[in-house]
Backbone as a ProteinNet text record, in pm:
[ID]
protein_1_A
[PRIMARY]
MNLYKAITPKLIAQIEKATGLIFIKDNVAEGNVCYANNVALRPEFKSSFRKFDVENYIMGLYKLQNTQKITLPKDATTFWEIARFKNS
[TERTIARY]
-591	-664.2	-676.8	-814.8	-830.5	-795.5	-718	-640.8	-744.2	-873.9	-906.9	-1029.6	-1053.9	-1120.8	-1045.5	-914.5	-828.2	-827.2	-865.5	-883.9	-974.9	-958.9	-1104.9	-1093.3	-1189.8	-1152.4	-1127.8	-1120.6	-1054.3	-884.3	-827.3	-697.6	-651.7	-750.9	-732.9	-678.2	-754.7	-755.6	-631.2	-598.4	-498.8	-330.5	-360.3	-243.3	-230.9	-311.8	-329.2	-280.6	-294	-270.8	-111.1	-81.2	50.5	153.3	112.4	203.4	197.7	94.6	46.7	11.8	-38.5	-44.2	-184.2	-282.2	-401.1	-448.3	-539.5	-598.7	-696.2	-659.6	-756.7	-775.3	-907.6	-1014.2	-994.1	-997.3	-939.9	-1015.2	-1104.5	-1177	-1144.4	-1042.3	-979.2	-904.3	-915.5	-827	-719.4	-579.6	-478.1	-499.8	-393.9	-407.6	-253.2	-263	-158.3	-75.7	-171.5	-69.5	-57	-123.3	-90.8	19	106.3	193.7	168.9	103.3	54.2	35.1	-32.8	-83.1	-25.4	99.9	126.6	203.1	170.4	268.9	427.4	456.3	617.6	669.5	588.7	656.6	690.6	842.4	919.1	839	867.6	801.6	770.1	905.4	961.6	866.7	845.8	728.7	593.1	580.5	402.7	340.3	229.4	162	16.7	-11.7	-116.6	-124.1	-183.1	-169.9	-315.4	-338.6	-441	-450	-578.2	-590	-491.3	-425.3	-336.3	-225.7	-148.5	-34.1	-81.3	-202.6	-242.8	-203.8	-265.8	-231.8	-101.3	-33	115.5	222	147	217.6	134.5	35.7	8.8	85.7	110.9	187.2	328.1	390	526.5	535.1	462.9	450.2	425	373	383.3	499.6	558.9	709.5	799.1	795.7	876.1	887.6	738.2	733.9	707.7	672.6	640.6	500	408.3	287.1	180.4	75.2	-73.1	-108.9	-59.7	-71.7	3.1	-155.2	-77.5	-77.3	84	128.6	123.1	88	131.1	245.8	286.1	398.4	402.5	548.2	542.9	558.3	603.8	598.2	539	543.3	539.9	671.8	786.7	898.4	873.3	860	846.4	719.6	602.8	523.1	547.9	592.8	660.5	766.7	827.2	984.8	891.7	798.9	765.5	641.6	615.4	500.3	582.1	698.4	808.6	873	860	933.9	840.6	710.5	639.7	687.1	749.2	792.7	949.9	979.4	1102.1	1151.1
567.7	503.2	606.9	576.4	676	602.8	648.2	609.3	561.3	611.5	568.6	465.6	448.2	345.7	208.1	243.5	111.3	60.8	124.7	64.3	-7.5	-133.7	-184.1	-308.8	-347.4	-487.8	-596.8	-616.4	-737	-704.1	-562.8	-570.6	-585.4	-455.9	-502.9	-662.2	-722	-848.5	-949.3	-877.5	-937.7	-888	-768.7	-723.8	-805.6	-832.5	-894.2	-1010.6	-1056.2	-1211.2	-1257.2	-1117	-1125.9	-1117.4	-992.1	-941	-1033.8	-1056.8	-1099.8	-999.8	-875.5	-783.4	-763.7	-698.9	-676.8	-540.4	-526.3	-380.6	-341.9	-216.4	-154.3	-39.3	-48.3	89.9	237.4	352.4	442.3	509.9	482.1	561.5	489.1	432.9	374.8	481	532.4	651.8	591.2	680.9	655.1	673.4	593.4	605.8	643.4	714.4	736	625.2	517.2	391.4	294.3	279.9	163.6	203.3	192.4	218.5	137.7	35.3	-39.4	-2.8	165	164.1	324.7	382.4	476.5	497.4	584	646.5	613	683.9	717.1	584.3	452.6	297.3	274.4	228.4	173.6	31.4	46.9	-37.8	-197.4	-215.4	-369.3	-425.6	-342.2	-362.4	-342.9	-304.5	-269.6	-411.1	-449.4	-569.8	-542.2	-430.7	-379.1	-253	-231.7	-125.5	-42.6	80.1	174.6	205.1	242.6	295.7	410.4	496.7	567.5	511.3	388	324.4	242.5	200	165.5	245.5	382.3	469.7	514.2	527.3	537.2	437.8	323.8	198.9	177.7	254	267.1	371.2	470.4	576.9	556.3	478.3	471.9	323.4	254.8	172.7	220.3	341.7	477.7	529.4	560	635.9	540.4	375.2	275.6	221.1	205.3	127.8	230.2	354.8	434.5	357	287.3	219.5	250.5	216.4	226.1	88	-19.2	-127.4	-184.2	-231.8	-254.3	-405.4	-393	-539.9	-574.3	-685.7	-713.4	-712.9	-702.6	-678.4	-862.5	-879.2	-1034.2	-1046.8	-976.1	-956.7	-815	-819.2	-704.2	-594.6	-654.1	-576.1	-511.2	-556.8	-509.4	-400.6	-439.8	-339.2	-185.6	-236.8	-90.6	-10.4	-71.1	-24.7	63.1	13.1	72.6	171.1	178.3	275.2	393.9	349.1	475.9	526.5	476.2	493.4	637	645.8	771.8	868.3	882.2	1009.1	1041.8	973.1	999.8	1063.6
-1679.4	-1533.7	-1452.1	-1406.5	-1276.9	-1141.7	-1054.1	-966.7	-858.1	-836.7	-728.2	-772.1	-916.7	-969.1	-972.8	-982.5	-985.1	-826.3	-754.2	-610.2	-587.9	-593.3	-585.9	-494.5	-433.8	-297.9	-388.3	-501.6	-577.8	-553.7	-589.4	-579	-428.2	-342.4	-222	-165	-175.2	-167.9	-229.7	-311.3	-421.6	-330.4	-305.9	-239.7	-98.6	-24.9	62.4	95.6	-30.4	-37.4	-69.4	-184.5	-216.2	-73.9	-14.6	87.2	245.1	262	419.4	474	433.2	472.8	521.1	642.5	643.3	606.7	531.3	466.3	602	653.2	739.1	652.2	705.2	640.7	698.1	617.7	650.4	748.6	818.6	909	1031	1043.1	1215.5	1252.4	1373.6	1394.4	1440.9	1438.9	1525.3	1638.1	1725.9	1856.4	1908.6	2033.7	2092.7	2162.6	2160	2267.3	2156.2	2046.4	1964.2	1830.7	1809	1695.1	1598.9	1576.2	1465	1337.5	1343.1	1247.7	1252.7	1307	1286.2	1143.9	1098.2	951.6	962.3	1121.6	1149.6	1162.2	1146.3	1192	1068.4	1064.8	949.7	867.4	761.1	700.2	721.3	752.4	795.9	917.8	970.7	1120.8	1102.1	964.5	976.7	920.4	974.2	929	867	845.4	790.3	688.2	575.2	477.2	511.3	444.9	418.3	279.4	224.5	121.5	31.2	132	117.8	94.3	121.9	86.2	-54.9	-65.6	-187	-307.5	-277.8	-384.6	-426.5	-308.9	-318	-414.1	-359.4	-447.3	-595.9	-616	-771	-801.7	-788.1	-816	-819.4	-741.3	-740.4	-840.2	-880.6	-1015.3	-1126.3	-1154.9	-1271.1	-1284.5	-1172.9	-1200	-1237.2	-1177.4	-1220.2	-1355.9	-1390.1	-1509.3	-1625.6	-1604	-1710.5	-1793.5	-1677.9	-1732.6	-1645.8	-1702.7	-1627.3	-1578.3	-1608.9	-1580.1	-1436.2	-1331.5	-1249.3	-1166	-1131.5	-1132.6	-972.5	-925.5	-779.1	-718	-613.2	-575	-484	-508.3	-464.7	-299.4	-232	-88.3	-53.9	113.9	156.7	136.2	171.7	107.5	-8.8	-123.4	-239.9	-231.4	-192.9	-158.1	-61.3	-3.8	85.4	-8.7	-69.2	-138.3	-236.4	-333.2	-429.1	-365.9	-312.2	-240.4	-191	-107.2	-85.2	-206.9	-309.9	-454.3	-486.5	-483.6	-500.7	-442.4	-340.2	-304.8	-336.8	-400.5	-441.1	-603.7
[MASK]
++++++++++++++++++++++++++++++++++++++++++++++++++++++++++++++++++++++++++++++++++++++++

């Protein structure tokens, strides 16, 4: 499965619905005043996600499940836990 082809508007919408998080397009610049989209913000305080986060989530699924099937997270906590697992 091609990772970049897997990230479709439909998948983004499904993740938004399952997690209650809002998708932010990558062309939004990070500011120094608002930390809402800062990568250093702890996951439990995040209210949005980006394409990079979806890529990490999919790669985390691959590592956890050893399959190319993309399953939706049950909530935001699960999404961030799996996305973080990609790097472990």
